[in-house]
C-alpha positions in Angstrom: 28.3 -30.5 4.7 31.6 -28.6 4.9 29.9 -25.5 6.8 29.2 -28.3 9.6 32.9 -29.9 10.2 34.3 -27.6 11.7 31.4 -27.1 14.8 32.0 -31.4 15.3 35.7 -30.6 15.0 35.9 -28.5 17.9 33.2 -30.2 19.8 35.3 -33.5 19.3 38.7 -31.2 20.5 36.7 -30.0 23.7 35.5 -33.4 24.9 38.7 -35.0 24.5 40.1 -32.3 26.5 37.3 -32.1 28.9 38.8 -35.0 31.7 41.8 -33.3 31.4 40.9 -29.8 32.7 38.5 -31.3 35.0 39.6 -30.0 38.3 42.2 -27.8 37.5 40.4 -24.4 37.9 43.1 -21.5 38.7 43.9 -18.6 37.6 46.9 -18.3 35.3 48.9 -15.2 34.6 52.1 -13.6 33.4 54.4 -16.7 31.8 52.4 -19.5 33.5 49.4 -18.5 30.9 51.6 -18.1 27.9 53.2 -21.7 29.0 49.6 -23.4 29.6 48.4 -22.0 26.3 51.7 -23.0 24.4 51.3 -26.7 26.1 47.4 -27.0 25.8 46.0 -25.6 22.3 47.3 -25.2 18.5 44.6 -23.1 17.4 46.9 -19.7 17.5 50.0 -18.2 18.3 50.8 -17.3 21.9 53.4 -15.0 23.3 54.4 -12.1 25.1 53.1 -8.5 23.9 55.2 -6.0 24.8 52.6 -3.4 24.4 50.1 -5.0 27.2 50.9 -3.4 30.4 50.5 -0.2 28.4 47.6 -1.1 27.5 46.0 -2.4 31.0 47.5 1.2 32.6 45.4 3.0 30.0 42.4 0.5 30.8 42.5 1.0 34.5 44.9 3.2 36.8 47.2 1.2 38.5 46.2 2.3 42.0 42.7 0.4 41.3 44.8 -2.8 40.9 45.7 -2.5 44.7 43.9 -5.1 47.3 43.0 -3.4 50.0 43.9 -4.9 53.5 41.4 -6.2 55.3 41.5 -3.4 58.2 40.5 -0.7 55.1 37.5 -2.5 54.5 34.2 -1.4 55.9 32.5 -3.7 58.4 29.7 -6.4 57.5 26.3 -4.6 58.7 23.7 -7.5 60.2 20.3 -5.9 60.3 19.2 -9.1 62.4 16.4 -9.8 60.7 16.3 -14.0 60.1 13.3 -13.8 57.2 13.9 -16.0 54.9 14.3 -14.5 51.3 11.6 -15.1 48.9 11.5 -18.2 46.5 11.1 -16.0 43.8 11.7 -12.2 42.9 10.9 -9.8 39.7 11.2 -6.3 40.2 9.0 -6.1 37.1 6.5 -7.6 38.6 6.6 -6.0 42.3 7.1 -2.6 40.6 5.0 -2.7 37.1 5.0 1.2 36.2 8.2 1.0 36.0 9.1 0.2 33.1 13.0 1.2 33.2 13.2 -2.0 34.9 13.0 -4.6 32.2 14.7 -2.3 30.0 18.6 -3.5 29.2 20.6 -0.6 27.2 23.0 -2.2 24.4 26.4 -1.2 25.7 28.2 -3.2 22.6 32.0 -2.6 22.9 31.6 0.6 25.3 34.7 1.2 27.4 32.1 2.9 30.0 30.0 -0.2 30.8 30.2 1.3 34.3 28.1 4.2 33.5 25.6 2.6 31.3 24.8 0.3 33.9 25.1 3.0 36.5 22.5 5.1 34.9 20.3 2.5 34.5 20.5 1.6 38.2 19.9 5.3 39.1 17.1 5.5 36.6 15.1 2.0 38.5 15.8 3.4 41.9 14.4 6.7 40.9 11.4 5.0 39.9 10.9 2.8 43.0 11.8 5.1 45.3 9.4 7.6 43.8 6.5 5.4 44.3 6.7 4.8 40.4 5.6 8.3 39.7 9.1 9.3 38.4 9.5 7.2 35.3 12.9 8.7 33.4 15.6 6.7 31.6 18.7 8.9 33.1 21.7 9.1 30.4 24.9 7.2 30.7 26.3 10.0 28.6 25.7 13.0 31.6 27.3 10.4 34.1 30.5 10.3 31.5 30.1 14.1 31.3 32.1 14.7 33.9 35.2 12.7 33.2 38.4 14.0 32.2 41.7 14.3 33.6 40.1 15.6 36.8 38.6 12.6 37.5 41.1 10.1 36.2 39.9 10.0 32.3 36.6 8.4 32.7 
């Protein structure tokens, strides 16, 4: 009985706060996020981390955090095809010999998930574009092998 008590407590707290949180979807950052968390929860202590900025810079080069102006964006291309999309589509059914399509790699705590998903996508495209004749699991390690200082440390 005592094992299930924390679960029931969490559910009760979530349901009690449901009406209060409804309709207030907004992106909070910085001091506004800290104040919101301090006011609406007591499960953990909230405070500023002087190391946070350093960690963000380590995870992503700040030059990639800038949202480009609309003039710098590529225009949307319309092919003029008014055909409705199918009710359902499963690539595993469309290309049954491409075993790579149904295979999802374990990314766990990998900081290079982009390389894992890119290698998966390239494996799938290689099979589809070759008419299901080239079936290879391309290596995410090969994608990462070129990285270092010259390409932005990852």
